[in-house]
PyMOL commands that place a pseudoatom at each C-alpha (Angstrom):
pseudoatom trace, name=CA, resn=MET, resi=1, chain=A, elem=C, hetatm=0, pos=[0.000, 0.000, 0.000]
pseudoatom trace, name=CA, resn=ASP, resi=2, chain=A, elem=C, hetatm=0, pos=[1.101, 3.509, -0.693]
pseudoatom trace, name=CA, resn=SER, resi=3, chain=A, elem=C, hetatm=0, pos=[1.695, 5.463, 2.536]
pseudoatom trace, name=CA, resn=ARG, resi=4, chain=A, elem=C, hetatm=0, pos=[0.789, 8.702, 0.758]
pseudoatom trace, name=CA, resn=LEU, resi=5, chain=A, elem=C, hetatm=0, pos=[-2.866, 7.636, 0.392]
pseudoatom trace, name=CA, resn=PRO, resi=6, chain=A, elem=C, hetatm=0, pos=[-5.274, 8.792, 3.063]
pseudoatom trace, name=CA, resn=SER, resi=7, chain=A, elem=C, hetatm=0, pos=[-6.685, 6.164, 5.429]
pseudoatom trace, name=CA, resn=SER, resi=8, chain=A, elem=C, hetatm=0, pos=[-10.172, 6.370, 3.883]
pseudoatom trace, name=CA, resn=SER, resi=9, chain=A, elem=C, hetatm=0, pos=[-8.619, 5.470, 0.515]
pseudoatom trace, name=CA, resn=VAL, resi=10, chain=A, elem=C, hetatm=0, pos=[-6.963, 2.358, 2.056]
pseudoatom trace, name=CA, resn=ALA, resi=11, chain=A, elem=C, hetatm=0, pos=[-10.292, 1.172, 3.455]
pseudoatom trace, name=CA, resn=PHE, resi=12, chain=A, elem=C, hetatm=0, pos=[-11.869, 1.795, 0.063]
pseudoatom trace, name=CA, resn=GLN, resi=13, chain=A, elem=C, hetatm=0, pos=[-9.221, -0.349, -1.633]
pseudoatom trace, name=CA, resn=GLN, resi=14, chain=A, elem=C, hetatm=0, pos=[-9.725, -3.189, 0.851]
pseudoatom trace, name=CA, resn=ASN, resi=15, chain=A, elem=C, hetatm=0, pos=[-13.466, -3.399, 0.125]
pseudoatom trace, name=CA, resn=TYR, resi=16, chain=A, elem=C, hetatm=0, pos=[-13.169, -3.022, -3.652]
pseudoatom trace, name=CA, resn=ALA, resi=17, chain=A, elem=C, hetatm=0, pos=[-11.078, -4.826, -6.257]
pseudoatom trace, name=CA, resn=SER, resi=18, chain=A, elem=C, hetatm=0, pos=[-10.081, -3.427, -9.608]
pseudoatom trace, name=CA, resn=ASN, resi=19, chain=A, elem=C, hetatm=0, pos=[-10.192, -5.304, -12.853]
pseudoatom trace, name=CA, resn=PHE, resi=20, chain=A, elem=C, hetatm=0, pos=[-7.688, -4.985, -15.698]
pseudoatom trace, name=CA, resn=SER, resi=21, chain=A, elem=C, hetatm=0, pos=[-9.330, -1.893, -17.126]
pseudoatom trace, name=CA, resn=GLY, resi=22, chain=A, elem=C, hetatm=0, pos=[-8.968, -0.074, -13.815]
pseudoatom trace, name=CA, resn=GLN, resi=23, chain=A, elem=C, hetatm=0, pos=[-12.671, -0.071, -12.939]
pseudoatom trace, name=CA, resn=LEU, resi=24, chain=A, elem=C, hetatm=0, pos=[-13.563, -0.814, -9.324]
pseudoatom trace, name=CA, resn=HIS, resi=25, chain=A, elem=C, hetatm=0, pos=[-16.216, -3.333, -8.277]
pseudoatom trace, name=CA, resn=PRO, resi=26, chain=A, elem=C, hetatm=0, pos=[-17.206, -4.658, -4.821]
pseudoatom trace, name=CA, resn=ILE, resi=27, chain=A, elem=C, hetatm=0, pos=[-15.486, -7.896, -3.752]
pseudoatom trace, name=CA, resn=HIS, resi=28, chain=A, elem=C, hetatm=0, pos=[-18.311, -9.551, -1.772]
pseudoatom trace, name=CA, resn=ALA, resi=29, chain=A, elem=C, hetatm=0, pos=[-21.175, -8.562, -4.045]
pseudoatom trace, name=CA, resn=SER, resi=30, chain=A, elem=C, hetatm=0, pos=[-20.038, -10.907, -6.843]
pseudoatom trace, name=CA, resn=ASN, resi=31, chain=A, elem=C, hetatm=0, pos=[-20.151, -13.965, -4.538]
pseudoatom trace, name=CA, resn=GLU, resi=32, chain=A, elem=C, hetatm=0, pos=[-23.642, -13.085, -3.341]
pseudoatom trace, name=CA, resn=THR, resi=33, chain=A, elem=C, hetatm=0, pos=[-24.784, -12.515, -6.910]
pseudoatom trace, name=CA, resn=SER, resi=34, chain=A, elem=C, hetatm=0, pos=[-23.437, -15.861, -8.105]
pseudoatom trace, name=CA, resn=ARG, resi=35, chain=A, elem=C, hetatm=0, pos=[-25.068, -17.700, -5.179]
pseudoatom trace, name=CA, resn=SER, resi=36, chain=A, elem=C, hetatm=0, pos=[-28.448, -16.114, -5.847]
pseudoatom trace, name=CA, resn=PHE, resi=37, chain=A, elem=C, hetatm=0, pos=[-28.056, -16.821, -9.566]
pseudoatom trace, name=CA, resn=LYS, resi=38, chain=A, elem=C, hetatm=0, pos=[-27.345, -20.519, -8.859]
pseudoatom trace, name=CA, resn=LYS, resi=39, chain=A, elem=C, hetatm=0, pos=[-30.357, -20.728, -6.538]
pseudoatom trace, name=CA, resn=GLY, resi=40, chain=A, elem=C, hetatm=0, pos=[-32.542, -19.153, -9.206]
pseudoatom trace, name=CA, resn=ILE, resi=41, chain=A, elem=C, hetatm=0, pos=[-31.349, -21.619, -11.851]
pseudoatom trace, name=CA, resn=GLN, resi=42, chain=A, elem=C, hetatm=0, pos=[-31.954, -24.581, -9.523]
pseudoatom trace, name=CA, resn=LYS, resi=43, chain=A, elem=C, hetatm=0, pos=[-35.447, -23.339, -8.657]
pseudoatom trace, name=CA, resn=GLY, resi=44, chain=A, elem=C, hetatm=0, pos=[-36.271, -22.785, -12.311]
pseudoatom trace, name=CA, resn=SER, resi=45, chain=A, elem=C, hetatm=0, pos=[-35.071, -26.232, -13.382]
pseudoatom trace, name=CA, resn=LYS, resi=46, chain=A, elem=C, hetatm=0, pos=[-37.029, -27.899, -10.574]
pseudoatom trace, name=CA, resn=GLY, resi=47, chain=A, elem=C, hetatm=0, pos=[-40.110, -25.980, -11.679]
pseudoatom trace, name=CA, resn=LEU, resi=48, chain=A, elem=C, hetatm=0, pos=[-39.670, -27.011, -15.310]
pseudoatom trace, name=CA, resn=LYS, resi=49, chain=A, elem=C, hetatm=0, pos=[-39.224, -30.655, -14.334]
pseudoatom trace, name=CA, resn=SER, resi=50, chain=A, elem=C, hetatm=0, pos=[-42.342, -30.638, -12.177]
pseudoatom trace, name=CA, resn=ILE, resi=51, chain=A, elem=C, hetatm=0, pos=[-44.367, -28.962, -14.929]
pseudoatom trace, name=CA, resn=GLY, resi=52, chain=A, elem=C, hetatm=0, pos=[-43.125, -31.534, -17.444]
pseudoatom trace, name=CA, resn=ARG, resi=53, chain=A, elem=C, hetatm=0, pos=[-44.036, -34.417, -15.157]
pseudoatom trace, name=CA, resn=SER, resi=54, chain=A, elem=C, hetatm=0, pos=[-47.474, -33.012, -14.283]
pseudoatom trace, name=CA, resn=LEU, resi=55, chain=A, elem=C, hetatm=0, pos=[-48.398, -32.371, -17.915]
pseudoatom trace, name=CA, resn=GLY, resi=56, chain=A, elem=C, hetatm=0, pos=[-47.136, -35.770, -19.005]
pseudoatom trace, name=CA, resn=PHE, resi=57, chain=A, elem=C, hetatm=0, pos=[-46.598, -34.729, -22.631]
pseudoatom trace, name=CA, resn=GLY, resi=58, chain=A, elem=C, hetatm=0, pos=[-48.005, -38.048, -23.824]
pseudoatom trace, name=CA, resn=VAL, resi=59, chain=A, elem=C, hetatm=0, pos=[-45.391, -40.116, -21.986]
pseudoatom trace, name=CA, resn=TYR, resi=60, chain=A, elem=C, hetatm=0, pos=[-46.800, -43.316, -20.537]
pseudoatom trace, name=CA, resn=ARG, resi=61, chain=A, elem=C, hetatm=0, pos=[-45.244, -44.480, -17.264]
pseudoatom trace, name=CA, resn=ALA, resi=62, chain=A, elem=C, hetatm=0, pos=[-42.094, -42.409, -17.611]
pseudoatom trace, name=CA, resn=VAL, resi=63, chain=A, elem=C, hetatm=0, pos=[-39.531, -42.594, -14.799]
pseudoatom trace, name=CA, resn=PHE, resi=64, chain=A, elem=C, hetatm=0, pos=[-36.001, -41.581, -13.991]
pseudoatom trace, name=CA, resn=PRO, resi=65, chain=A, elem=C, hetatm=0, pos=[-33.104, -44.104, -14.089]
pseudoatom trace, name=CA, resn=GLU, resi=66, chain=A, elem=C, hetatm=0, pos=[-33.030, -44.612, -10.321]
pseudoatom trace, name=CA, resn=ASP, resi=67, chain=A, elem=C, hetatm=0, pos=[-36.660, -45.781, -10.454]
pseudoatom trace, name=CA, resn=LEU, resi=68, chain=A, elem=C, hetatm=0, pos=[-35.735, -48.747, -12.686]
pseudoatom trace, name=CA, resn=LYS, resi=69, chain=A, elem=C, hetatm=0, pos=[-34.558, -50.688, -9.649]
pseudoatom trace, name=CA, resn=VAL, resi=70, chain=A, elem=C, hetatm=0, pos=[-38.073, -50.778, -8.189]
pseudoatom trace, name=CA, resn=SER, resi=71, chain=A, elem=C, hetatm=0, pos=[-39.795, -51.807, -11.411]
pseudoatom trace, name=CA, resn=GLU, resi=72, chain=A, elem=C, hetatm=0, pos=[-41.758, -55.081, -11.288]
pseudoatom trace, name=CA, resn=LYS, resi=73, chain=A, elem=C, hetatm=0, pos=[-40.263, -56.479, -14.515]
pseudoatom trace, name=CA, resn=LYS, resi=74, chain=A, elem=C, hetatm=0, pos=[-36.608, -56.556, -15.513]
pseudoatom trace, name=CA, resn=ILE, resi=75, chain=A, elem=C, hetatm=0, pos=[-36.150, -53.515, -17.743]
pseudoatom trace, name=CA, resn=PHE, resi=76, chain=A, elem=C, hetatm=0, pos=[-32.637, -52.389, -18.629]
pseudoatom trace, name=CA, resn=ASP, resi=77, chain=A, elem=C, hetatm=0, pos=[-31.417, -48.823, -18.355]
pseudoatom trace, name=CA, resn=PRO, resi=78, chain=A, elem=C, hetatm=0, pos=[-29.933, -47.762, -21.729]
pseudoatom trace, name=CA, resn=GLN, resi=79, chain=A, elem=C, hetatm=0, pos=[-26.766, -46.672, -19.875]
pseudoatom trace, name=CA, resn=ASP, resi=80, chain=A, elem=C, hetatm=0, pos=[-26.418, -49.933, -17.908]
pseudoatom trace, name=CA, resn=LYS, resi=81, chain=A, elem=C, hetatm=0, pos=[-22.868, -51.361, -18.020]
pseudoatom trace, name=CA, resn=PHE, resi=82, chain=A, elem=C, hetatm=0, pos=[-24.092, -54.855, -18.925]
pseudoatom trace, name=CA, resn=LEU, resi=83, chain=A, elem=C, hetatm=0, pos=[-26.145, -53.520, -21.828]
pseudoatom trace, name=CA, resn=LEU, resi=84, chain=A, elem=C, hetatm=0, pos=[-23.285, -51.338, -23.084]
pseudoatom trace, name=CA, resn=TYR, resi=85, chain=A, elem=C, hetatm=0, pos=[-20.981, -54.382, -22.994]
pseudoatom trace, name=CA, resn=CYS, resi=86, chain=A, elem=C, hetatm=0, pos=[-23.547, -56.452, -24.920]
pseudoatom trace, name=CA, resn=ASN, resi=87, chain=A, elem=C, hetatm=0, pos=[-23.837, -53.682, -27.508]
pseudoatom trace, name=CA, resn=LYS, resi=88, chain=A, elem=C, hetatm=0, pos=[-20.067, -53.724, -28.020]
pseudoatom trace, name=CA, resn=LEU, resi=89, chain=A, elem=C, hetatm=0, pos=[-20.174, -57.500, -28.511]
pseudoatom trace, name=CA, resn=PHE, resi=90, chain=A, elem=C, hetatm=0, pos=[-23.054, -57.072, -30.924]
pseudoatom trace, name=CA, resn=VAL, resi=91, chain=A, elem=C, hetatm=0, pos=[-21.086, -54.591, -33.040]
pseudoatom trace, name=CA, resn=ALA, resi=92, chain=A, elem=C, hetatm=0, pos=[-18.120, -56.983, -33.061]
pseudoatom trace, name=CA, resn=SER, resi=93, chain=A, elem=C, hetatm=0, pos=[-20.383, -59.837, -34.196]
pseudoatom trace, name=CA, resn=CYS, resi=94, chain=A, elem=C, hetatm=0, pos=[-21.796, -57.672, -36.999]
pseudoatom trace, name=CA, resn=ILE, resi=95, chain=A, elem=C, hetatm=0, pos=[-18.276, -56.947, -38.204]
pseudoatom trace, name=CA, resn=LEU, resi=96, chain=A, elem=C, hetatm=0, pos=[-17.495, -60.671, -38.031]
pseudoatom trace, name=CA, resn=SER, resi=97, chain=A, elem=C, hetatm=0, pos=[-20.582, -61.491, -40.087]
pseudoatom trace, name=CA, resn=VAL, resi=98, chain=A, elem=C, hetatm=0, pos=[-19.402, -59.115, -42.815]
pseudoatom trace, name=CA, resn=PHE, resi=99, chain=A, elem=C, hetatm=0, pos=[-16.258, -61.233, -43.083]
pseudoatom trace, name=CA, resn=VAL, resi=100, chain=A, elem=C, hetatm=0, pos=[-18.083, -64.591, -42.893]
pseudoatom trace, name=CA, resn=ASP, resi=101, chain=A, elem=C, hetatm=0, pos=[-20.756, -63.960, -45.550]
pseudoatom trace, name=CA, resn=PRO, resi=102, chain=A, elem=C, hetatm=0, pos=[-18.387, -63.831, -48.560]
pseudoatom trace, name=CA, resn=PHE, resi=103, chain=A, elem=C, hetatm=0, pos=[-17.331, -67.446, -47.810]
pseudoatom trace, name=CA, resn=PHE, resi=104, chain=A, elem=C, hetatm=0, pos=[-20.718, -68.576, -49.120]
pseudoatom trace, name=CA, resn=PHE, resi=105, chain=A, elem=C, hetatm=0, pos=[-19.666, -67.451, -52.622]
pseudoatom trace, name=CA, resn=TYR, resi=106, chain=A, elem=C, hetatm=0, pos=[-16.794, -69.950, -52.531]
pseudoatom trace, name=CA, resn=LEU, resi=107, chain=A, elem=C, hetatm=0, pos=[-18.973, -72.953, -51.717]
pseudoatom trace, name=CA, resn=PRO, resi=108, chain=A, elem=C, hetatm=0, pos=[-19.682, -74.035, -55.313]
pseudoatom trace, name=CA, resn=VAL, resi=109, chain=A, elem=C, hetatm=0, pos=[-16.814, -76.044, -56.817]
pseudoatom trace, name=CA, resn=ILE, resi=110, chain=A, elem=C, hetatm=0, pos=[-16.479, -77.934, -60.066]
pseudoatom trace, name=CA, resn=ASN, resi=111, chain=A, elem=C, hetatm=0, pos=[-15.848, -81.649, -59.726]
pseudoatom trace, name=CA, resn=ALA, resi=112, chain=A, elem=C, hetatm=0, pos=[-13.194, -82.506, -62.341]
pseudoatom trace, name=CA, resn=GLU, resi=113, chain=A, elem=C, hetatm=0, pos=[-14.075, -86.214, -62.527]
pseudoatom trace, name=CA, resn=SER, resi=114, chain=A, elem=C, hetatm=0, pos=[-17.797, -85.992, -63.117]
pseudoatom trace, name=CA, resn=LYS, resi=115, chain=A, elem=C, hetatm=0, pos=[-17.732, -82.536, -64.722]
pseudoatom trace, name=CA, resn=CYS, resi=116, chain=A, elem=C, hetatm=0, pos=[-20.490, -81.213, -62.467]
pseudoatom trace, name=CA, resn=LEU, resi=117, chain=A, elem=C, hetatm=0, pos=[-20.988, -78.510, -59.930]
pseudoatom trace, name=CA, resn=GLY, resi=118, chain=A, elem=C, hetatm=0, pos=[-20.594, -79.513, -56.286]
pseudoatom trace, name=CA, resn=ILE, resi=119, chain=A, elem=C, hetatm=0, pos=[-20.234, -77.931, -52.858]
pseudoatom trace, name=CA, resn=ASP, resi=120, chain=A, elem=C, hetatm=0, pos=[-17.132, -77.734, -50.712]
pseudoatom trace, name=CA, resn=ARG, resi=121, chain=A, elem=C, hetatm=0, pos=[-18.431, -79.545, -47.609]
pseudoatom trace, name=CA, resn=LYS, resi=122, chain=A, elem=C, hetatm=0, pos=[-15.767, -78.384, -45.130]
pseudoatom trace, name=CA, resn=LEU, resi=123, chain=A, elem=C, hetatm=0, pos=[-16.193, -74.727, -46.052]
pseudoatom trace, name=CA, resn=ALA, resi=124, chain=A, elem=C, hetatm=0, pos=[-19.991, -75.090, -46.003]
pseudoatom trace, name=CA, resn=ILE, resi=125, chain=A, elem=C, hetatm=0, pos=[-19.972, -76.525, -42.466]
pseudoatom trace, name=CA, resn=THR, resi=126, chain=A, elem=C, hetatm=0, pos=[-17.552, -73.883, -41.188]
pseudoatom trace, name=CA, resn=ALA, resi=127, chain=A, elem=C, hetatm=0, pos=[-19.343, -70.920, -42.761]
pseudoatom trace, name=CA, resn=SER, resi=128, chain=A, elem=C, hetatm=0, pos=[-22.814, -72.174, -41.749]
pseudoatom trace, name=CA, resn=THR, resi=129, chain=A, elem=C, hetatm=0, pos=[-21.701, -72.787, -38.147]
pseudoatom trace, name=CA, resn=LEU, resi=130, chain=A, elem=C, hetatm=0, pos=[-20.144, -69.336, -37.817]
pseudoatom trace, name=CA, resn=ARG, resi=131, chain=A, elem=C, hetatm=0, pos=[-23.144, -67.624, -39.378]
pseudoatom trace, name=CA, resn=THR, resi=132, chain=A, elem=C, hetatm=0, pos=[-25.583, -69.543, -37.145]
pseudoatom trace, name=CA, resn=PHE, resi=133, chain=A, elem=C, hetatm=0, pos=[-23.615, -68.538, -34.035]
pseudoatom trace, name=CA, resn=ILE, resi=134, chain=A, elem=C, hetatm=0, pos=[-23.710, -64.883, -35.134]
pseudoatom trace, name=CA, resn=ASP, resi=135, chain=A, elem=C, hetatm=0, pos=[-27.461, -65.135, -35.820]
pseudoatom trace, name=CA, resn=VAL, resi=136, chain=A, elem=C, hetatm=0, pos=[-28.092, -66.552, -32.334]
pseudoatom trace, name=CA, resn=PHE, resi=137, chain=A, elem=C, hetatm=0, pos=[-26.235, -63.604, -30.849]
pseudoatom trace, name=CA, resn=TYR, resi=138, chain=A, elem=C, hetatm=0, pos=[-28.303, -61.273, -33.057]
pseudoatom trace, name=CA, resn=LEU, resi=139, chain=A, elem=C, hetatm=0, pos=[-31.506, -62.880, -31.728]
pseudoatom trace, name=CA, resn=ALA, resi=140, chain=A, elem=C, hetatm=0, pos=[-30.293, -62.275, -28.163]
pseudoatom trace, name=CA, resn=HIS, resi=141, chain=A, elem=C, hetatm=0, pos=[-29.703, -58.646, -29.084]
pseudoatom trace, name=CA, resn=MET, resi=142, chain=A, elem=C, hetatm=0, pos=[-33.263, -58.416, -30.437]
pseudoatom trace, name=CA, resn=ALA, resi=143, chain=A, elem=C, hetatm=0, pos=[-34.582, -59.836, -27.150]
pseudoatom trace, name=CA, resn=LEU, resi=144, chain=A, elem=C, hetatm=0, pos=[-32.599, -57.230, -25.198]
pseudoatom trace, name=CA, resn=GLN, resi=145, chain=A, elem=C, hetatm=0, pos=[-34.104, -54.487, -27.353]
pseudoatom trace, name=CA, resn=LEU, resi=146, chain=A, elem=C, hetatm=0, pos=[-37.551, -55.551, -26.145]
pseudoatom trace, name=CA, resn=ARG, resi=147, chain=A, elem=C, hetatm=0, pos=[-36.415, -55.038, -22.518]
pseudoatom trace, name=CA, resn=THR, resi=148, chain=A, elem=C, hetatm=0, pos=[-34.425, -51.806, -22.853]
pseudoatom trace, name=CA, resn=ALA, resi=149, chain=A, elem=C, hetatm=0, pos=[-36.022, -48.587, -21.636]
pseudoatom trace, name=CA, resn=TYR, resi=150, chain=A, elem=C, hetatm=0, pos=[-35.807, -45.522, -23.808]
pseudoatom trace, name=CA, resn=ILE, resi=151, chain=A, elem=C, hetatm=0, pos=[-35.775, -41.805, -23.110]
pseudoatom trace, name=CA, resn=ALA, resi=152, chain=A, elem=C, hetatm=0, pos=[-39.121, -40.220, -23.817]
pseudoatom trace, name=CA, resn=PRO, resi=153, chain=A, elem=C, hetatm=0, pos=[-38.696, -37.709, -26.650]
pseudoatom trace, name=CA, resn=SER, resi=154, chain=A, elem=C, hetatm=0, pos=[-40.938, -35.167, -24.930]
pseudoatom trace, name=CA, resn=SER, resi=155, chain=A, elem=C, hetatm=0, pos=[-38.787, -35.115, -21.764]
pseudoatom trace, name=CA, resn=ARG, resi=156, chain=A, elem=C, hetatm=0, pos=[-35.423, -34.478, -23.415]
pseudoatom trace, name=CA, resn=VAL, resi=157, chain=A, elem=C, hetatm=0, pos=[-35.952, -30.748, -22.930]
pseudoatom trace, name=CA, resn=PHE, resi=158, chain=A, elem=C, hetatm=0, pos=[-35.977, -31.022, -19.140]
pseudoatom trace, name=CA, resn=GLY, resi=159, chain=A, elem=C, hetatm=0, pos=[-32.423, -32.092, -18.347]
pseudoatom trace, name=CA, resn=ARG, resi=160, chain=A, elem=C, hetatm=0, pos=[-31.602, -35.763, -18.051]
pseudoatom trace, name=CA, resn=GLY, resi=161, chain=A, elem=C, hetatm=0, pos=[-34.864, -37.099, -19.475]
pseudoatom trace, name=CA, resn=GLU, resi=162, chain=A, elem=C, hetatm=0, pos=[-37.437, -39.593, -18.276]
pseudoatom trace, name=CA, resn=LEU, resi=163, chain=A, elem=C, hetatm=0, pos=[-37.207, -43.283, -19.114]
pseudoatom trace, name=CA, resn=VAL, resi=164, chain=A, elem=C, hetatm=0, pos=[-40.197, -45.201, -20.430]
pseudoatom trace, name=CA, resn=ILE, resi=165, chain=A, elem=C, hetatm=0, pos=[-40.226, -48.604, -18.697]
pseudoatom trace, name=CA, resn=ASP, resi=166, chain=A, elem=C, hetatm=0, pos=[-43.588, -49.940, -19.836]
pseudoatom trace, name=CA, resn=PRO, resi=167, chain=A, elem=C, hetatm=0, pos=[-42.878, -53.194, -21.758]
pseudoatom trace, name=CA, resn=ALA, resi=168, chain=A, elem=C, hetatm=0, pos=[-45.819, -52.607, -24.112]
pseudoatom trace, name=CA, resn=GLN, resi=169, chain=A, elem=C, hetatm=0, pos=[-44.567, -49.138, -25.067]
pseudoatom trace, name=CA, resn=ILE, resi=170, chain=A, elem=C, hetatm=0, pos=[-41.004, -50.425, -25.527]
pseudoatom trace, name=CA, resn=ALA, resi=171, chain=A, elem=C, hetatm=0, pos=[-42.185, -53.316, -27.729]
pseudoatom trace, name=CA, resn=LYS, resi=172, chain=A, elem=C, hetatm=0, pos=[-44.437, -51.038, -29.767]
pseudoatom trace, name=CA, resn=ARG, resi=173, chain=A, elem=C, hetatm=0, pos=[-41.583, -48.613, -30.416]
pseudoatom trace, name=CA, resn=TYR, resi=174, chain=A, elem=C, hetatm=0, pos=[-39.170, -51.412, -31.368]
pseudoatom trace, name=CA, resn=LEU, resi=175, chain=A, elem=C, hetatm=0, pos=[-41.682, -53.145, -33.661]
pseudoatom trace, name=CA, resn=GLN, resi=176, chain=A, elem=C, hetatm=0, pos=[-42.453, -49.877, -35.449]
pseudoatom trace, name=CA, resn=ARG, resi=177, chain=A, elem=C, hetatm=0, pos=[-38.832, -48.829, -35.947]
pseudoatom trace, name=CA, resn=TRP, resi=178, chain=A, elem=C, hetatm=0, pos=[-36.227, -51.587, -36.212]
pseudoatom trace, name=CA, resn=PHE, resi=179, chain=A, elem=C, hetatm=0, pos=[-37.883, -54.991, -36.018]
pseudoatom trace, name=CA, resn=ILE, resi=180, chain=A, elem=C, hetatm=0, pos=[-38.348, -55.508, -39.772]
pseudoatom trace, name=CA, resn=ILE, resi=181, chain=A, elem=C, hetatm=0, pos=[-34.692, -54.693, -40.518]
pseudoatom trace, name=CA, resn=ASP, resi=182, chain=A, elem=C, hetatm=0, pos=[-33.476, -56.921, -37.681]
pseudoatom trace, name=CA, resn=PHE, resi=183, chain=A, elem=C, hetatm=0, pos=[-35.782, -59.766, -38.726]
pseudoatom trace, name=CA, resn=LEU, resi=184, chain=A, elem=C, hetatm=0, pos=[-34.612, -59.653, -42.343]
pseudoatom trace, name=CA, resn=SER, resi=185, chain=A, elem=C, hetatm=0, pos=[-30.985, -59.570, -41.156]
pseudoatom trace, name=CA, resn=VAL, resi=186, chain=A, elem=C, hetatm=0, pos=[-31.374, -62.694, -39.050]
pseudoatom trace, name=CA, resn=LEU, resi=187, chain=A, elem=C, hetatm=0, pos=[-33.126, -64.853, -41.658]
pseudoatom trace, name=CA, resn=PRO, resi=188, chain=A, elem=C, hetatm=0, pos=[-30.959, -67.944, -42.335]
pseudoatom trace, name=CA, resn=LEU, resi=189, chain=A, elem=C, hetatm=0, pos=[-30.892, -67.479, -46.108]
pseudoatom trace, name=CA, resn=PRO, resi=190, chain=A, elem=C, hetatm=0, pos=[-27.155, -68.204, -46.568]
pseudoatom trace, name=CA, resn=GLN, resi=191, chain=A, elem=C, hetatm=0, pos=[-27.350, -71.415, -44.518]
pseudoatom trace, name=CA, resn=VAL, resi=192, chain=A, elem=C, hetatm=0, pos=[-30.430, -72.729, -46.366]
pseudoatom trace, name=CA, resn=GLY, resi=193, chain=A, elem=C, hetatm=0, pos=[-29.243, -71.752, -49.855]
for i in range(1, 193): cmd.bond("trace and resi %d" % i, "trace and resi %d" % (i + 1))
show_as sticks, trace
zoom trace
């Protein structure tokens, strides 16, 4: 502190801080303002969540993730570690199936002795076994899709979102969106042909 400044100026400097441009602002007022701002934001978000829940927005039996534990049927949270691990295995099996399917083009062989078209039995058994194993895993993935909760589209505006855990709603959504594609993917056409 400069000793040439009067004592009232020293007290003024202790209660006020200056920013880089040289303007003075109170030290304690900014902390009180930020606290009241945080309280206002928390109150507003709680109000929005309660309004969203009371209106419903067409969501049937929507809950938050912590409420999944008390549900009467086993419904998986989309962020569950087990489900995320299964999804990684599913992606790996899809990549494996992309590499297995071209083997079916190499099944036909020409028999030199009888001059006819035949099938390579060893390759047929190997390719069919691998493809059947991948299809079984795909069926398990389809079954998990029927038991995985989803975030209600109308609640995504209110923070973390509400999960729909009603099995009928989950099945209806899955059947309308992805079931046909999944069903056509799992048909055993390469094994039969």
